[in-house]
Residue frames relative to the residue before (quaternion, step in Angstrom):
aa qw qx qy qz dx dy dz
M 1.0000 0.0000 0.0000 0.0000 0.00 0.00 0.00
I 0.6886 0.4623 -0.2838 0.4812 3.57 0.88 -0.92
E 0.6157 0.5436 -0.3469 0.4528 3.59 1.02 -0.76
N 0.6415 0.5290 -0.3203 0.4539 3.58 0.98 -0.84
L 0.6445 0.5144 -0.3249 0.4631 3.57 0.97 -0.82
E 0.6581 0.5069 -0.3163 0.4582 3.58 0.89 -0.88
T 0.6315 0.5201 -0.3285 0.4720 3.59 1.00 -0.79
K 0.6494 0.5203 -0.3131 0.4578 3.56 0.93 -0.90
V 0.6441 0.5256 -0.3224 0.4527 3.57 0.95 -0.85
I 0.6507 0.5194 -0.3146 0.4559 3.58 0.95 -0.86
E 0.7339 0.4281 -0.2275 0.4757 3.58 0.99 -0.87
T 0.6288 0.5705 -0.3180 0.4219 3.60 1.24 -0.26
T 0.4156 -0.6868 0.5329 0.2676 3.57 -1.07 0.74
D 0.6858 -0.4868 0.3468 0.4152 3.57 -1.26 0.35
E 0.6493 0.5327 -0.3230 0.4362 3.59 1.00 -0.80
E 0.6957 0.4844 -0.2708 0.4561 3.58 1.04 -0.81
L 0.6678 0.4898 -0.2994 0.4738 3.57 1.08 -0.68
N 0.0801 0.8147 -0.5719 0.0519 3.57 -0.62 1.01
K 0.6349 -0.5890 0.3753 0.3304 3.49 -1.15 0.78
P 0.6531 0.5291 -0.3481 0.4151 3.65 0.79 -0.85
Q 0.6059 0.5661 -0.3548 0.4319 3.59 1.06 -0.71
L 0.6833 0.4587 -0.2834 0.4924 3.59 0.91 -0.89
N 0.6082 0.5500 -0.3475 0.4548 3.59 1.04 -0.75
K 0.6300 0.5462 -0.3263 0.4453 3.57 1.01 -0.86
I 0.6472 0.5112 -0.3110 0.4722 3.59 0.98 -0.86
I 0.6520 0.5164 -0.3124 0.4589 3.59 0.94 -0.89
V 0.6504 0.5090 -0.3117 0.4698 3.59 0.96 -0.87
Q 0.6281 0.5312 -0.3384 0.4570 3.61 1.01 -0.78
L 0.6475 0.5092 -0.3206 0.4676 3.58 1.00 -0.78
L 0.6283 0.5242 -0.3353 0.4670 3.58 1.01 -0.77
R 0.6486 0.5146 -0.3140 0.4647 3.57 0.99 -0.85
K 0.6193 0.5333 -0.3403 0.4650 3.59 1.00 -0.82
G 0.6440 0.5255 -0.3115 0.4605 3.57 1.00 -0.82
R 0.6432 0.5233 -0.3172 0.4602 3.58 0.98 -0.84
V 0.6590 0.5093 -0.3070 0.4605 3.55 0.90 -0.98
A 0.6511 0.5193 -0.3158 0.4546 3.57 0.91 -0.92
L 0.6658 0.5016 -0.3043 0.4609 3.58 0.95 -0.86
K 0.6471 0.5209 -0.3165 0.4580 3.59 0.97 -0.86
E 0.7143 0.4236 -0.2446 0.5005 3.57 1.03 -0.80
N 0.4236 -0.7357 0.4287 0.3090 3.56 1.35 0.08
K 0.4216 0.6616 -0.4992 0.3680 3.59 1.02 0.80
L 0.1660 -0.8561 0.4819 0.0853 3.54 0.34 1.26
D 0.6014 0.5533 -0.3693 0.4424 3.62 1.05 -0.65
M 0.6542 0.5060 -0.3021 0.4741 3.55 0.97 -0.91
Y 0.6300 0.5358 -0.3285 0.4562 3.59 1.01 -0.82
E 0.6537 0.5127 -0.3158 0.4583 3.59 0.89 -0.89
K 0.6326 0.5293 -0.3232 0.4638 3.59 1.00 -0.84
C 0.6636 0.4996 -0.3023 0.4676 3.58 0.90 -0.92
K 0.6371 0.5357 -0.3251 0.4488 3.56 1.00 -0.86
D 0.6519 0.5087 -0.3059 0.4719 3.58 1.00 -0.86
E 0.6370 0.5193 -0.3208 0.4707 3.58 0.98 -0.87
F 0.6507 0.5231 -0.3196 0.4480 3.58 0.91 -0.92
S 0.6295 0.5441 -0.3288 0.4467 3.57 0.96 -0.86
Q 0.6673 0.4938 -0.3016 0.4690 3.59 0.97 -0.84
Y 0.6459 0.5070 -0.3228 0.4707 3.59 1.02 -0.78
A 0.6311 0.5346 -0.3317 0.4537 3.58 1.01 -0.81
K 0.6449 0.5061 -0.3158 0.4777 3.60 1.01 -0.79
L 0.6402 0.5199 -0.3168 0.4685 3.58 1.01 -0.84
Y 0.6169 0.5494 -0.3303 0.4567 3.59 1.01 -0.86
E 0.6730 0.4947 -0.2935 0.4649 3.58 0.88 -0.96
K 0.6425 0.5239 -0.3160 0.4614 3.59 1.00 -0.83
L 0.7016 0.4863 -0.2652 0.4483 3.58 0.93 -0.94
F 0.8266 0.2720 -0.0985 0.4827 3.55 0.81 -1.02
G 0.4585 -0.7299 0.4194 0.2849 3.59 1.28 0.05
E 0.7007 0.3505 -0.2741 0.5577 3.57 1.19 0.44
P 0.5252 -0.6467 0.4356 0.3409 3.60 -1.01 0.69
Y 0.4527 -0.6410 0.5300 0.3214 3.57 -1.15 0.55
I 0.2207 -0.7819 0.5734 0.1052 3.55 -0.63 1.14
V 0.2482 -0.7528 0.5921 0.1453 3.55 -0.70 1.08
R 0.2935 -0.7657 0.5503 0.1573 3.54 -0.62 1.17
K 0.6614 -0.5166 0.3689 0.3995 3.55 -1.21 0.53
K 0.6610 0.5295 -0.3218 0.4232 3.59 0.92 -0.88
D 0.5510 0.6040 -0.3986 0.4156 3.62 1.18 -0.42
Y 0.7654 0.3552 -0.1722 0.5082 3.58 1.10 -0.72
I 0.3046 0.8171 -0.4627 0.1594 3.58 1.28 0.08
N 0.7522 0.3829 -0.2220 0.4882 3.62 1.02 -0.70
F 0.4613 0.6859 -0.4616 0.3219 3.62 1.21 0.06
C-alpha cells in the first residue's frame, strides 16, 4: 500500500498532488488504529501505527513540514 502511494507521488504532477488527499489517507490510518484498539486486536493496531509513521514521514518529505497529529485524531484511543 505504501509502495503504491510512493509510486503515485512520483508519477503525479504538482497540480494533481494535493495536501487534503494525503491528509485523508492519514486520517483513515488513524481510524483503522482506533478500530483495532477497540476490538482489542493489538497486532493490527501495531501494524496501523507503523503504517501511520511511514505516511507521516512521507508527508514531511513531500511538504517540508512535519505532520502534526491533533488531539482529536486520538480521541478514541
